[in-house]
N, C-alpha and C positions, 0 to 999 in steps of 0.2 A: 516553455522555451523563451517566449517573449518576456515573461515576468522575470526570468533569471537574467536575461540580457539587460532589462531595465535596472534591476538591482545592481548588476555589475557596472552599468553606466554611472548610476548614482554614486556608487562607492569610488569609482575612478575619479568622478568630478570632485567629490569631497577630498580625496587624497591630493588631487592636483591643487585644490585651493589651499590645502595645508602646506604644500611645497611652496606655493607662491607667497603665502604669509611668512613662511620661514625665511625664504630668500629676501623678502622685503625687510624683515626685522634684522637680518644679518648684514645688511648693507652698511649700517653705521651703528656703533655701540651706543652712541648718544641719541640716536634718532628714536622718536616715539614709535612704539610698535603699531603697525597697521591695525585698524579695528574691524577688518573684514570679518564677518561672521555669517554662518548659514542661518537662513530665516527659521523661526520656530516651526516644528514639524508636528503633524498629527501622529496618532498611533501607527497608522499604516506607512509613515515615512514621507507623506506628501507635505509640501509647505503649507502652514496654517498658523493663524494667529489665535486659534481657539484655546490652546492651553494658557496663553498669556491672559486672554480675555476672561476665561473662567476663574483665573486667580485673582484678578484686580476688580472685576465688576461688582462683587459683593460689597466693596467699600464705597461705591459711588451711590449717591442718593439724589432724590428730587427735592428741591426746596420750594415749598408752597407758601406764598406771601399774600396777605390781605392788607390793603391800605385804603384810606378814605380819600377820595379826590373830588374836586369841584368840577361839575360838568353840566351840560344841558340835560334837562329831565327827559328829553326824548331823543331817540336815535335819529341821526341826520336824515335817514330816508323817510321818516314820518313827519319831519318838520313842515314840509310844504303842505301836506294834507291837513295838519292840525291848524296851521296858520289860516288856511282857506276855510276850514270848517268852523273854527272857534275864534278866529281872529289872532293877531300877533300876541306875543307873550305879555306885552304891557297891558292888554285888554283882558287877560286871564289871570287868575290868582289861585294859588293853592297854599293856604296857610301852613300846611304840614310839609311842604317841599322846600327845603333850603338849598337845593341844587347839589347837595353832596351825594356821592355814590360810593358803594363799596366796589373796589377793583381787586381782582385776583390775578396773580402772575406766578409764573413758574420759572425756576432756574435749576442749576445743578450745584452739586457740592460733593465732598468726599471726606471720609473719616481719616484722621491722621494719628490717632492713638486710641487706646482702649478706655480712655476716660470720657469718651463721648464728644470730643472736639471735632467740629466739621469746618472745613475751609470752603468759602464761596466768594462771590464778588460783592463789593460794597453796593454797587448799583442794583443788585438783586434784592437786597433787604433794606435799602435806604427808605426811611419814612414808613417802615412797616408797622402796622398795629398788631399783627399776629403773624407768627412764623411757625410752620409745621414742616416736618421732614418725612418724606415717604421713603422707607428703607427698601433695599433690594428685594426683600421677601414680600413687599406690599403693605406692611404695617406702617401706620402713620403715628408720629409722636410729636409732642410740643417741643419747641426749641426756643432758647433765649439767645439774644445777641450778646456775646462776650465783649466784643469791640469791633470797630471798623476804621478803615483808613482810606479816605477818598482819594488821596494822591497816588496810591498804588492800586486803588479799586479792589481792596481785599477786605474780607470780614471773617470773623470766626463765630460760629454758633456752638451751643452746648446743649446736648440732650442727656437724658438719664443713661447711665451705662447699660449697654445692651450685651446680654450674655453671648460670649463667643463672637462678638462683632468683628468682622474683618476690617483692617485698616491698611493704608499704604503710607509710604515714606517719601519725603523729598529727596531727590538725587543730590549727592554731595561730590564736588570735585569732578563733575562730568564736563568734559570739553565738547559740548554739543557743536556739531558742524553742519553746514549747509549740505543737504543730501542724506542726512541720517533719517532713518525711518522713525515715525512716531504714530501713536494710536491715541485717539480722543474718545472718551466715553462720557456720555451726558444724557440730557433730557430735552432734545430738540422738539419743539412744538408739543411738549407734553408726553412724548414717546420715551418713557424711561428706559435706561439701560441701552441706548443706541450706541453702536460702535462705528467709528470711521477711521480710516488710516490714510497715511500720506507721508510726506517727507518735510524736513525743514527747508523752507524756501529762502529764508534770509535771517540774519541775526544782526542785532544792533541798529535796527531801523529807528529813525527819529521818533520820539514819543509824540503822540497826538494830543495828549491831555495834560501831561505834567512832565517834570524833568528828572524824576528819580529812578527811571529804569529805561532799558532798551528792550523792546518787545522781541519775542521770537515769532517770526512769521512762518506759518505752516499752510500746506495746501490740503490737509485733511479736512473734509467738509464740516463746517461749523455753522449752525443755524440758531435762530432765536430759541432760547431755552438751554443752549449749551453753556451759557455764561456761568462761570464758577466751577465748571467741571475740569477734571485733570487731563493733561496730556502726558502719555507714558512713552518711555523708550522701550526697546524690545526686551529689556530685563525687568520690566514692570515697575521701574522707578518713575516718580513724578518729576518731569523735567519742566513743566509749565502749568499755569492755570489759565484756561481759556477765558478771554475777557472781551473780545471785540471782533467784528468782521468788517471788511470793506466790501460794500455791496451797493449797487445802484437800485436794487429792487427789494432789498430786505432778506433775500435768500443767499445761500452760499454761492460764491463765484470762485472759490478756491483760494481766497485770501483771508486768512484768519490770524489773529494775534493772541499770544499767550504771554503771561507774566513769567519771567524766568524763575526757576526753582530757588536760586540763591536769594533773590529779592523777596520771594514769597516766604521762604523759610524764616528769614530774619524778621520780616514784618509780622508774621504769625506769632513768632515767639514773644515779641513785645505785646501784641494784642492779648495773648493768653496771660502774660505776666502782669500787665498794667491796664488793660482795657483800651489803650490808645497808643499812638506812636509819637514819640518826640524826636525832633531832629535838630542838630546843631545848625547855627546860622551865622554867617559872616556879615551880611548887609552890604553887598557890592553888586553893581551892574556888570555882568560878564560880557565879554566880546571876543569872538573868535579871531585869532591872529592870522590874517590873510597874508599872502605873498607880498602884496603891496605894502601892508602895514609893517611887515618884517623888514622890507627894504627901507621904508621911511625911517624906521627906528634903528636902522643899521644893525639888525640882528642877523646872526649867521644861520639860524635855523628857525623853523616855525613851531618849535616845541614850547608849549605853555599857553596860558590864557590871559588875555589882556584885561585889566581892570578899567572898564569904561567910566565908572563913577563910584566913589565911596559915599554911601548914604550917611547923612548927618546923624550922630548919636548912636551909631551901630557899633558892634564889637570891632569891626574892621577899622572904623574911624578912631575908636579909643586906643587901638593897638598901634596906629601909625601907618596903616596902609594908605597909599595915595593913588589918585587918578593917574593912569599911565603905567602903573607897576605891571610887570609880567610875572604871573604866578606860575612856577614850574613844578612845585613839589609841596605836598601837604603831609607832614609827619612821616616822611620817608617814602611816600608813594608819588610817582610822577603823574602829572595831569597835563594832558595835551588838548583837551577840548572843554568847552563850558559844561557839557553834560558830565564828563568825568569829574570835573571839579565839584559840581553840585552834588553828585552822588557821594563823593569822598567826604565832603563836609557834613552831609546829611547822615553819614554813617556814625558820626560821633554824637554824644549826648550834649544837650545844653549844659554849660558849665565846664566842659572838658577843655583842657589847654592843648593847643596844637601849634606846631612849628610850621609856619608858612614861608617857603623860600621864594624870594622874588628877585627879579633883575630890575635894577633902577639905575638909570644913567650909566649903563654898561657894566655895572658891578652887582655881584650877588650879595644878597642880604637875607638874613633869617629874622623873621618877626614872630614873636610869641603872641598868640591870640587866644583869649578866653571866649569860647563860643557862646552866643546867646540862644534864645528860644525863638524859633520861627513860628509865627502865628499863621499856619497854613490856611485855616478857614477864612481869615480875613482877606488874605491874598487871593484865594481861589474864588471867593464870592465877589471880590472887587468892591468891598463896602466903602472903601475910601474914594472910589471914583465918583465924581459929581453926577447926580441923577437929575432928571428933568421930566417935565410932563410928556416929552417925546418918548422917553424910555417907558413910562407907565402906559402910554397909549399903545406902543408896540407890544408890550407885554400882555395887555388885556385883549387887543384886537387879533394879533397873529401868534401870540405865545412865544415871543423872543425878547430877550434882554441883551442889549449891545452897549458897547462903549467905544469911544475913540481910542485909537492905538496910542500907547505911550511906551516908554522903555521897559517899564515893569511888566506890562502885559505882553510885550514882545518876548521878554525873557521867560515869562511863565508859560506861554503857549508856543514858544519857539517859532515866532513869526519872523521870517527874513527881513532885513532892513529895507529891501527894495519892494516889499509888498505894501500897498496902501489901500486902506478901506476901513470898515468898522468891524471890531472883533465881537463875536458872539460869546457872551458870558453866561447865558442860561437859556434853556429851552423847556417850555412846559410840555409834559407828556401828553400825547394825543392831539396836540395843536397843529395848525397849518404849517408852522415852522418845522416841527418834527417831521411832518409828511413830506416837506420839501427837501429833507435831508440835512437840515442844519443841526449842529451840535456845538457845545462849548469848545472854543478853540478855532472854529471856522471863521474865515475872514470874508465878509461880503464886499466884493470888489465893485460890482456894477448892478444897477437895476434898470431894466429896459434899455440897456446899451449905454447908460450914462454912469460915470464914476460917482461913487459916494464916499465921503470922507468923514461925515458927522452923523450923529443920531437924527438931527433935524432934517438933513438931506434925505436920509432913508425914510423917515416918517412922511415927509412931504411927497416923495415919489410914490409911496404906497397910497397915500390919500388921493393924489392926482389920478392914479390909475383907477381907484375905486369910483371916483366921481365921474370918470369917463365911461364907466360901465364895464370895465374889464373884469373878467372872472379870475384872472391870475396875472401875476407879473413875472417876467423872466429875470432871473438873477444869475450872476456869475460869481462863483465862490471859489475859495482856495482852501484845501485841506493839506497841511504839510507842504509838499512840493507839487501837489496835484491840483489842477484847476478843472472845474466842471460847471455845467449849467444846472439850474434847478428852477422849478415852477412853484411859486408861492401862491396858494389859493387865497382869494379875497372873499369867497362866499362864506 
């Protein structure tokens, strides 16, 4: 009797849901149909993600990486003993020990076709000497890196074709919304095939590392080792590639970030076809059009992106773009933010001709621009920034490379104009800087409560703290719009 009543209740609930959906869809002929759907159900009719997981999990793999790193020949917990027993390192010598060590790391990935192509994160396989893939059935096979793109943090691997290997596909034309359910599958802490679920928490957040995509924020728990794994919708389509977490302790706190399927699909296609990604380049400094700037320029709306500076010798300069131009459209697509403009230009190949619509002196004008090739590696590594002994000392002592803020770095790492400090451009894995939570794009605002604006100031404050016998210094840092404290170990 109870079972019959429960079945009747569930049937009535589903029927009511269908009526609600029908009424919602009928309210407007042009309105988008509501996407309400019952959750996946098990054989007995109870809500369950098991059917979805069983279908997609065989396509998810563990990515096993080996790389050579320079490190201390002894674990830190044994250093004190060996220094006491045998003397400091300068009094000991081992002609066979050059300080290099083999490091193993694990990430996640997933098959996207039956040719053996696997998608993962660039940071999972970067500088790898050897890459292997552990399949869902436990077999391990060698993999080669087809191509990688640091600016979207994506990479493609290739293994020999596996008989009847399952694969998944990127979602196309999916209007992912905040509140939609998602499922993440990956290899956290080496535990292959782990499944977590949650919802989309936010879409379009400011990128932390580059300017070519807006992350999808999800609250499905993501931990170390999940990098490169897929995020699915309830239809089993890949809507994102897990790439990062926000965490004060290295574990999941419910804030994870995934690369949107559209960006991932376009990037992966180029990597498979060419082994690399090329992007069109204008050569301008972008500036958001604020209400105050719009009023000063006597503009009626805030639509468009202001050209802060046209760099000499660039495609923009050759085409006639000028400082103060307001770009409103690129080849038929409106652009309202610097991020939108950057992504739009980057979607074209170098050499493509685009029509850039600008407002200049109150009049609209169309300028034809032949895009150039952006040297992403040069900009990302900041090779043109002047280096000094201070930078080398910071790199060797605490494992961080920094630079003074300039317009180019502000644009690259999306640092607001009112933020002052030194920008982190590189962090050595396993260093005190990494342990303190620093990463490329972070801005160091203060050390020991005092502002820092140059590499020299940062280096001096760290040296002074070390000389005074401190074991760590207190730093104030900024990541995107968030400020937090961190402790940089000096031991």
